[in-house]
N, C-alpha and C positions, 0 to 999 in steps of 0.2 A: 449908233451907227456901225454898220459892220461895214470896209475898206479894205485898203492895202496903196503901199504905193508905188507909182512907174517911172522906172524911171531908163530913160533914153537919150542917146550918147548927143554928145553936146546940147543937152538942154536941164531945164531945171527938173526937178524931181518934184513931183505929180500927185496930189492925194485923189484917189478912186473913190469911192462908195456906194458898196451894190447893198444894203439895207437899210432903210431904219426906221425904227418902231418907237412908242411914243414910249415915256418910263413909266406910265399905267400899267403898257403887257409885258414890260419884263421884270423877270423877278431872280433877284438875284440869290444864288443860295450861301443856305449860314450851313455853319458849323453845326456837328452831330452831334458834342460834345465837349464839353469843357474842363480845364483842370481851376481850380481856383485857390490859391495860395491865404492863409489863412495864420500871420507870423502870431502866436500867441500873446509877446507882449506888447501888442497891441489893439488885440482884439475887446473888449468892452460889450459890455450887453446889451448898450444900445447902437451897438454896431451889427452883431448878430440880428436884435429886432429890423433894423430896417432891412439887408440880406431878408431877412427873413417876407416880411411886405412886403419887397422887390420880388419877389418867388413868384409871392402867390398871384401878386401883380404881370408875371407877364410868362405864365403858362402855355407851354410849348412841349416842342418833342425831345431838346436839346437835353443828352445827359450830362450832369456835373459830380465830377470830382470836387472833394476838398482835401486841399494836403496842410493840414495842420501841424504848424512846426515849430520847436519852441529849438533855434538855430544854436549847434552846436550839442543838442543834447538827443532829438527826437524829431520825429517825421512822422505822423499817420494819417494816409489813406483812404478818405472816407466817404462811400457813394449811399447818398440822402434820398430812400426813397420815393415818391412824389414831390422831387426837386427838379422835373425835366423842364426846361425852360422857352423861349423866342428871344434867342442870341444876337440883336439886332445890335447896332450900332450905341443906342441909348442904352443896352440895358448893358452893356459890356462899356461905356462910359460912366453909368454909376457903380459899379462891381466896382471899377479901379479909383473913383472917387472914394469908395467907403474902404479899402482895401489893399490901396496904391496900388504905383503905374502900374507896378510891373508881376501884380498880383491875378492877374488871370492869362493863360496860355490855351490860345484854338487847337483840338487835336481831332483830326478826321476819319 
C-alpha cells in the first residue's frame, strides 16, 4: 500500500490510501553485495561445507566478500569468483546460523 496521513485542525489524523498492489507484484530490492565475517577460531570444515552448499543452492547476482579473521592478529578480505548469491532473508538467516548473528553485513 502507498498512502499518507491527512491532519486537519480539530480532527483526528486520517490515513489515505493512494495505491494497493498484490504481494506477487511487489519486488523487494535485494542487496547488490555482502560481506561475511568468518572468525578462524569458529570456522570448521563442516561450516565451510555448509556455506559452499548454501552458495551453490542460492545462486544470484550479489557479490560476496569474505572477511577471514583471527581477532588481534589479522584479517584478510577475499572475493571468491562464482560465489554470487541471491541474498534474500532465508539466505541471510542461514549464514547467521552458520557464522554468527553479526557475521553478515549488507553493502550496496
